[in-house]
C-alpha positions as CSV (number, residue, x, y, z in Angstrom):
1,X,103.2,95.5,25.4
2,X,100.0,94.7,27.3
3,X,99.8,95.1,31.1
4,X,99.5,91.3,31.4
5,X,102.7,90.8,29.3
6,X,104.6,93.4,31.3
7,X,103.6,91.6,34.5
8,X,104.7,88.2,33.2
9,X,108.0,89.6,31.9
10,X,108.7,91.3,35.3
11,X,107.7,88.1,37.1
12,X,110.3,86.1,35.2
13,X,113.0,88.7,35.8
14,X,112.2,88.8,39.5
15,X,112.3,85.0,39.7
16,X,115.6,84.9,38.0
17,X,117.2,87.4,40.4
18,X,115.8,85.6,43.4
19,X,117.1,82.3,42.1
20,X,120.6,83.8,41.9
21,X,120.4,85.4,45.3
22,X,118.8,83.2,47.9
23,X,119.5,85.7,50.7
24,X,117.1,88.2,49.2
25,X,113.8,88.2,51.1
26,X,111.6,89.9,48.6
27,X,111.4,91.6,45.1
28,X,108.2,93.5,44.3
29,X,107.4,95.4,41.1
30,X,104.7,98.0,41.8
31,X,103.0,101.1,40.5
32,X,103.7,104.6,42.0
33,X,100.3,104.1,43.8
34,X,101.5,100.9,45.5
35,X,99.6,98.4,43.4
36,X,101.6,95.2,43.0
37,X,102.5,94.3,39.4
38,X,104.7,91.3,40.0
39,X,106.4,89.8,43.1
40,X,108.6,87.1,44.4
41,X,108.7,86.7,48.2
42,X,110.6,84.0,50.2
43,X,109.2,84.6,53.7
44,X,105.9,85.6,55.2
45,X,106.2,89.2,54.1
46,X,103.1,91.1,53.0
47,X,103.6,92.2,49.4
48,X,100.8,94.7,49.7
49,X,102.4,96.3,52.8
50,X,105.9,96.4,51.2
51,X,104.6,98.0,48.0
52,X,102.4,100.5,49.9
53,X,105.3,101.6,52.2
54,X,107.7,101.7,49.2
55,X,105.2,103.9,47.3
56,X,105.0,106.2,50.3
57,X,108.8,106.4,50.4
58,X,108.9,107.0,46.7
59,X,106.5,109.9,46.9
60,X,108.6,111.5,49.7
61,X,111.9,110.9,47.8
62,X,110.5,112.3,44.6
63,X,109.3,115.4,46.3
64,X,112.7,115.8,48.0
65,X,114.7,115.4,44.8
66,X,112.6,118.0,43.1
67,X,112.7,120.4,46.1
68,X,116.5,120.2,46.3
69,X,116.9,120.5,42.6
70,X,118.6,117.1,42.3
71,X,116.8,116.1,39.1
72,X,114.9,113.0,38.5
73,X,114.5,110.3,41.2
74,X,116.6,107.2,40.5
75,X,116.5,105.0,43.7
76,X,116.0,104.9,47.5
77,X,118.3,103.1,49.8
78,X,117.1,102.5,53.4
79,X,119.7,100.9,55.7
80,X,118.7,99.7,59.2
81,X,120.5,97.5,61.8
82,X,118.6,94.4,60.5
83,X,118.2,94.9,56.8
84,X,118.2,96.9,53.6
85,X,115.4,98.2,51.3
86,X,115.9,99.7,48.0
87,X,113.3,101.1,45.7
88,X,114.5,101.4,42.1
89,X,112.8,103.6,39.4
90,X,112.4,101.4,36.4
91,X,109.9,103.5,34.4
92,X,107.3,106.2,35.3
93,X,104.8,103.4,36.0
94,X,107.1,100.6,37.3
95,X,109.2,100.6,40.5
96,X,110.9,97.6,42.1
97,X,111.4,97.2,45.8
98,X,114.0,94.7,47.2
99,X,114.4,93.6,50.8
100,X,117.6,92.0,52.0
101,X,118.8,91.0,55.4
102,X,122.6,91.6,54.9
103,X,124.8,94.0,53.0
104,X,126.7,91.4,51.0
105,X,123.5,89.9,49.6
106,X,122.1,93.3,49.0
107,X,125.1,94.5,47.0
108,X,125.3,91.4,44.9
109,X,121.6,91.3,44.1
110,X,121.4,95.0,43.5
111,X,123.9,94.7,40.6
112,X,121.7,92.1,38.9
113,X,118.5,94.0,39.7
114,X,119.9,97.1,38.1
115,X,120.8,95.2,35.0
116,X,117.3,93.7,34.8
117,X,115.8,97.2,35.3
118,X,118.0,98.7,32.5
119,X,117.2,95.8,30.2
120,X,113.5,95.9,30.9
121,X,113.4,99.7,30.4
122,X,115.1,99.2,27.0
123,X,112.5,96.7,25.9
124,X,109.4,98.8,26.6
125,X,108.1,101.0,23.9
126,X,108.3,104.8,24.7
127,X,105.2,106.3,26.2
């Protein structure tokens, strides 16, 4: 699958999840280096800033999981008093960040996002 095709497939999946969950503020697919692959953002959020900060969290979380002997990194969950951020490991080259302002929206959308990630992972050729 070409990088353009991957981007288009991801974009359609992100749009579908966002349409089902209007409370979600942003979904961004990005590379481990923080480059945006696809995104869907409702508010005046900066997708480059979200992906760069998510990539930084990803590097720290990956380092921590290896240091503690926890195995391969799966996801990050950041909870604050005003919102939620998760970074989901889709493949070695694709991560998805989701921002939500409330727990109910986050939990509901996370289930759909996880299904999309699993489905997307299954459709990509190995390597």
